[in-house]
N, C-alpha and C positions, 0 to 999 in steps of 0.2 A: 213369842217375840212381840214387843210392843210396836204398834203402828201409829204414825202421827198423821193427823189430817192437816194438810198445808193449805187448804182452800182459803182460810181467813188471811193468810199471808199474801196469796194472789190477789185478793180483793182490796187490800189496804196498802200494799207496798208497791211502789212504781219503780221499775228499773232493777228490781231484785229477782226477777223471774229466773235468771240463770242460777242464782244461789238456791232458790227453792227447787229447781230442777235437779241440782246436784244433791240436795238433801233427800229428795224422793228417790233418786236413783241409788243413792248410798244405802237406803233402807231396804232395797230389794236385794235378796240373796242371789249371788251368782253361783249357780249350781255347778257350772263347768269350771273345774280347777285346772284345765289344761291350756297351755303349758304352765307348770309352776314357775313362780318368779319371786325375786326379792327386790325390795326398794331400800336403799341405804343412803344415809347422809355421808358424803365424802368430804365435806367441809361446811363452812358457814352458809355458803350460797351454792353449793355443789351437791348433786345427787346422782345416783346410779341405779338403773333398773337392770337386773340380771335375770334373763329368762333361760330355762333349760329347753333347748331346741335340738336335742340329739337327733341325728339322722337327717337334718335339713342342711342344704348347701346355701351359700350366700345368695345365689340366684333364685332360690325358692322362698326367700324372705323379703318382706317389704315393710318399710317404716315410713309413715306419712304423718305430718303434723298439719292440723288445720283448725283454726279458731280455738286455741287452748285445749285441743284434744290430740293426743298422741295415739296413733293406731299402729299396732304391730300385727302383721298377718303372715301366715305361712301357707303356701300351697304346694303340696308335694307333687312333683312331676310324676306322671304315670310312667312307669318303667317296665318294659317288657320282661326284664330280669326278675322283678318282684312278682309278677303274675305266674311265672313258671315255678316258683319256689313253693314248697309245701312246709308250712310251719307246724311244728308239734306244740310249741308254745310261743306266743307273740306278746312279749312284755314291753317292747319298745314301741310306743305310740308314734306313728308318723301320719296322723290324720291332719287335715287342714284345720287352721285355727285363725281366730281374730281376737285380739285383746286390746281394749281401749283404756287409756289413762287420761284423767282430767288434769291438766296442767294449770298452775296458778298464773296470774298475769305476769308477764315479763320473764317467764321461764322458757328457755329455748334449748333445743337439742344441739349439743356440741359435737358429739361423735358417736359412732356405733362400730362395734367390731365383734366378730365371731371367733371365739377362742375355746377350744376343748369342749365343744358342744354347748357352750353358754353364749348367749347374745348379750353383750354389755352395751347399754345405751347411757351415755353421760349427758347430764343436764346441768344447766347453770342458770341461776336467777340473776338478771342484770337490771337493776333499777335505773331508770333514766335520771339524768342530773337534776331535773326539776322536782323529782320525788325524794331525792336524798336529803337528809337533814342538813341545814346550813346554819352556820353561826352568824348571829347578828351582832355587830360591834356596837357598843354604846358610846356615842360621841357627845361632845359638849357643844353648846351654842344652840342656834335655832334648828328646829326640826325641819325636815324636808317639806312638810305640809305648810309650815309657816313661811318658809322661803318661797315656795310656789305661790302662796297667797300674796306675799309682798310683791313679787315680780308681776303678778297679774294686776294688782292695784296700780303699780307704777306704769305699766303699759296702758291701762285704761286712762290714767291721768294724762299721759303724753298724747293719746288719741284725742282727748277732749280739748287740749290746748291748741 
């Protein structure tokens, strides 16, 4: 696997340290594949993360968002019944986990539900009005800058008189 040295980026780019951190963390291989998950696009600005969390109850799962990071964790409650059982084969993993996802700016968690052993987390990107494209109408006559300049000149002349 190819590794990239991002130190020149840290030295010359100001304010892009989060992007560099994401690139360096993406290059690291996450050896832990538990629990398995899917990420799907449910629409133009809608996404869904589905995680296989068989054996976990809603009370044993926690979903937290903080500064563009979504953290999903599961802590299996210690159960006296589990300790008394003798397994000949244990293929259903019920170990504790923590899985982190980096969210883009303006992506928020809309809902989460547990259904048939799958945890579905719905996400939506919501751009603020000031970031949405807006259409500029082409008008006739003087420009706003010319109008403002003329108004300033008139007010300066009236003050001088």
